[in-house]
N, C-alpha and C positions, 0 to 999 in steps of 0.2 A: 311549448310542452302541450300534449291532448290530453285531458285530463283521465285519470286513471280508472273513478267513478266511471265516466262515459262508454270507455274501451270494456271497462265489465259488462257491462249494459247492455253493449253492442253482443259481447261475447256468447250471454245469458241468454240473446233472444235469436239470435245462430243454435247454440247447440238445441236451442225449442223448434226454428225451424228445421236441423237436418233431422233430428229423431221423425219428427211428425213426417217432412217429404220421404225419409224411407219408408216409415210406415204404410204409408198414402199411397207410396211405389209400389210397394208389393200390392196394398189389397188391390189395389187398381189395376197390375200387371196380371195377375193371378184370374182376377175374378173378368177381366178382359178376354183373356184367355179362354176361358169356362163358357163366357157368354157369346161371343166372337164376335166381342165389340170394339171396331176402331177408334171409337171416341174414349172410351176406356182404357182402353193399351196405351193411344196418343195421351191422355193425362197423365198414364200414372209414368211411362218413359220424358215428360217435360216435368215430372217433381222428380227426375233421376239427375235433369239439368240444372233445376235449380237443388237440386242437394249437391254436385260435385263443383258448383257458384262459392255457394254457400263455404263449404270446403278450403276450397282459395281462399273467401276474406279473412276466414279465420286464420288461416296460417299467413297470411298478410299484419295484420292484426297482431297478431304472436308476436311475430317479426319486428313491429315495430315501424315496416316499412309497406306503400301500400304501392303496389304492382297496376293501376287499372289495367293497361294496356292487353296485356296479358290474360284477363279475368274476362274483360268485355270479349275479347277475338274469340276466346273459349264460347263462351254460351252463346254471341251471335253466329258462329258457324255448327253447332248442335243444333243449335232453335234450326235453322236450316235443312240440315237433316231429319229432323224433325217432323217437318212441314209438309217435305218430300216421298217420306215414309206417309205418313196420315193420307196426301193427296192421293195418292199411291193406289193403299188400299182401300179407303174411301170407292174411288170409282170400280176398284174389282169389285166388290161388294154391290153396289148399285149394275155392275154389268153380267151378274153371274155366276157373283161371289154367294156362301151361305147363307140368308138374313139371319143378325144377332139376336140372342135369346135377351132375355130379359132378365133383368139382375139389380133386384133390391138389395145388396151388399153396395152395389158402384153407384145407386140410387142413397143411400144415407150418408155415405162416404163424399156425395158429390153435396148434399146440405151439410154437414159438417163442417166441410175445405169451405165453403161458400161463407159462413159466419167467423168465421176463427183464421183466415189467412187473411182481410181488410184488417183485422188490429192487429196482428203482427208485423205485417208488411207498414203497415201505418206509421209504428213506435220502432220499427228498425229506420223509414226512413227518415226521423225526425234526429233521431242520435247521429245519423247519418251526417245532418244537414251540421248540427252543432260540429263535432270530428273533423267535416272536409273529407269526408269518407266518399269519391268518386261511387269506385266499389262497393262500396254500404250501400247506396243512392240505388247503382244500379241491380241488386243483389232485393233489395227492398223494391223494387218493380218488378222483378219476376215476383214474388211473393204474390202482392197485389195482382197483377196478370193472374197467377193462380185463381185467383175469386172468381174474374170474370170466366177464364175455361172451366172453371166449378157450374157460372149458371149456364154456362153452354151444353154442357154433361151433363147434370140436373134438367135441360132441356130436352135433351134428346131420349137417356133414359128413362122421361116421366111420361114424355106422349110413348114411347112402345107400349111400357108401364099400361098406361091408362086407355091406350086407341088401338091400341096394339101397329101402329105406326113401323117396323123396324127401321124403315127408311130414312126415319128421325135421325136413328142414331149413327150412318155416315154421313146425313147433311150436320148435324152437329159437329161431329169431327172436322168437318169443312170448314163450319164456322172458323175454328182453332184454329185455322191457315190463317186469316188475316194478323190476328193480333200475333203470331209468332214470330210472323214476318216482319211486322212492325217490329216487335222491342229484336227480333236479330240488326237489324238498319240500325236504329237504336247502339244496339250495343258494337258493333264494328265503325263507325261510326269514327 
């Protein structure tokens, strides 16, 4: 029998992650659309994927049964679709689309996520190992990957604001794609 205290801790961390991902996705997508930033939009959609995976894991924990395979498949295919979207939009921006504008809101979001998400992801990973949940472990990996995506987002938005290098934004978006593909492959195994 899995320790009830650990399950409760896992649920609390998942609820915190879900709330944060919802807020993060709204801010990222709106500010990304406003600035024309593929990196911000992609980051926001990744947050929605994380939110959906978190909700699936919450449901599994509440039911007391872990359907690891369906959660992993969902995450894998949505990450592949996101990678395709980001790649297409980034190339569109490089070859004739409107260059992205600066986004101070996106920059602040990237900094905060870069600090907050690794802490949250590592705490969930520790509990996942203790309760033996592959689904929670995969979800915690998504949270940690969010920190890496935050770094690439920070790099792209920061260089656009600091140096005026508009091309840093779609470049940062393309830097996200290998992370997304790697996580998709892992989830689909």
